[in-house]
C-alpha positions, 0 to 999 in steps of 0.5 A, a space after each residue: 642513027 638513021 633518019 626516019 623515012 618519009 612514010 614513017 614520019 608521016 604516020 607518026 605525025 598523023 598518029 599524034 595529030 589524030 590521037 590529040 584530035 580525038 582526045 580533044 573531041 571527047 573532052 569538048 563534047 561536054 562544053 556543048 551540052 552543059 545545060 542539058 547535062 545539068 538538067 538531066 542530073 538536076 544540078 546547077 550550071 555552076 556545079 556541072 562546070 566542075 566536070 570540066 575542072 575535074 577532068 583537067 585536074 586529073 590530067 597530070 596523073 595520066 601524064 605522069 603514068 603514061 609519060 613514065 611508061 613512054 620513057 621506060 617502054 617506048 612511045 608506041 605501046 603506051 600510046 595504044 593503051 592510052 587510046 583504048 583507055 580514054 575511049 572506054 571512059 568516054 563511053 562510060 561517061 555517056 552511060 552514067 546513071 547519076 552525077 556522081 558516077 558521071 564525075 568519076 568517069 570524067 576524072 578517069 577520062 582526064 587520066 587518059 586525056 592527060 597521057 596522050 599529048 606527051 607520048 604523041 608529041 615525043 613520038 612525032 617531034 623525034 621523027 619530024 625533019 628539023 627544018 620543018 619541026 615548027 610546021 609539024 608542031 603546029 599541025 600536031 597541036 592543032 589536033 586540039 581545035 580539030 577535036 573541038 571542030 569535030 565536036 562542034 560539027 556533031 553538036 550542030 548536025 546531031 538530030 534534035 531528038 537525040 540525047 546529049 549522051 549520044 555524043 559521048 557514045 560516039 566518043 568511043 571511036 578513037 579506040 580504033 586508032 590504036 590499030 593504026 598505031 599498032 601496024 603503021 607506026 614504028 618505034 622512035 629511034 631516038 628513044 631506042 638509042 637512049 632507052 632506060 633499062 632500069 626504073 632507077 635511071 629514069 628517076 635519077 634523070 627526072 630529079 636532075 631536071 626539076 628547075 626546068 620542070 618548074 619553069 615549064 609548069 609555069 609556062 603551061 599554066 599561062 598557056 592553059 589559062 589562055 586556051 581554056 579561058 577563051 574556049 570553054 565557056 564561049 558556047 555558053 556565052 553565045 547562048 546565054 548572053 548573046 542569045 544565039 540559037 543552037 545552029 548559030 552556036 555550032 556554026 560559030 564554033 566551027 568557024 573559030 576552030 578553023 581559025 585555030 587550026 590555021 593559026 597553029 600551022 601559020 605560027 608554027 611555020 613562023 617559029 622555024 624562021 623567027 624563033 619559038 619565043 618571039 613567035 609565041 609572044 607575037 601571037 599573044 600580043 595580037 590576041 590581046 588586040 582582038 579582045 574587044 571584037 571577040 567579047 563585045 562585037 556589036 553584031 553576030 558577024 563581028 563577033 564571029 570575026 573576033 572569035 576566028 581571029 582570037 583562036 587564030 592567035 591563041 592556038 597560033 601560040 599553042 602550035 609552037 608548044 610541041 616543038 618548043 617543049 620537046 626541044 627544051 627537054 633532055 633526051 632522057 625524059 622527053 616522053 615524061 617531062 614535057 607532057 607532065 609539065 603540060 598537064 600540071 599547067 592544066 591542073 593549075 589552070 583547070 578551074 578557069 571555066 569555074 572561075 569565069 562562071 563564078 565571076 560572071 554571076 556578079 557581072 557579064 560573061 563578056 566582061 569576065 572573059 575579056 578581063 581573064 584574057 588580057 591578064 593571061 596574055 600579059 603574064 604569058 608573054 612575060 613568062 615566054 620571053 623570060 625563059 630559054 629556047 633551043 630551036 633547032 636542037 638535034 634529037 638523038 645521040 
């Protein structure tokens, strides 16, 4: 099997990065307009956060569907189908006439969102150079905070007289990325060498790796609690508890997502030298030290610094995940297993925002977020260090 060319590698990583970024953009636009959407649909803030929960809950369905397609039919075609599907669901969310239709659209969007990561990660990591796999992993995973950053910019600079629904209409643009994938991205040679000719062979490979799947699901549950527990309600915390303006909230989100992107690439680089597990654990330990500044900074400037450093650490740990999971996954199920375990973790942690909103009714946003962050950093570190590692694994026959 010949190694991919530089342009082939670049296009595959770029496609995976942009796909995850635009997927995340379509998800995060909601967190900036929760109060406006709640008012429009005449529901409470607690109720509208269920839209986040239902999106996350349906992501495993997408990972199952598109992951199976990726191991059976290759990485490229399922990726194109996925891009078009979640883009259409995003636009329909913005056109929803009532809360029930909106929730159905968010559930269907969740299927699309859940399918993108596993396919994109398998394609990109199978083509990334071995010595730089951690760096490319960090870049790929930081598509997620890049999407959050794009959503923050749209929220920050959107004219005040535009409806919150316009953000969802803009979210239809990712469908255009399917054209780039169609004409610029080649199929994975690692998949072609071990392509499943029959569905039965694929199911047999899946059944044979159930113990690894269980561990990865526990790991990704902890990772998703860390991510969603520190991100999803942070704009609401800034707005409702710290009384920041729309512009200040937007600026803060832009800043901490820049920190997230830098953290993912930095820790991805470190993981190529120090190992995947040690680098992830270091990020979580440092994240725990940031909790007081992030949740209770005495001034807006200190709060901004804490938010920047918190997301630098959280997404620093996350930046290692594409390389770590694809290295742990056997060749036969690399398109399915990492993505499905990831999204099952999302399902189990998908109620983080709703739980925080419920707990905050009996206390404060800051106290609730600090408690959840400390708990998941401690548990996550133990799960990471207690698991396996296959840094430097060679993909392909």
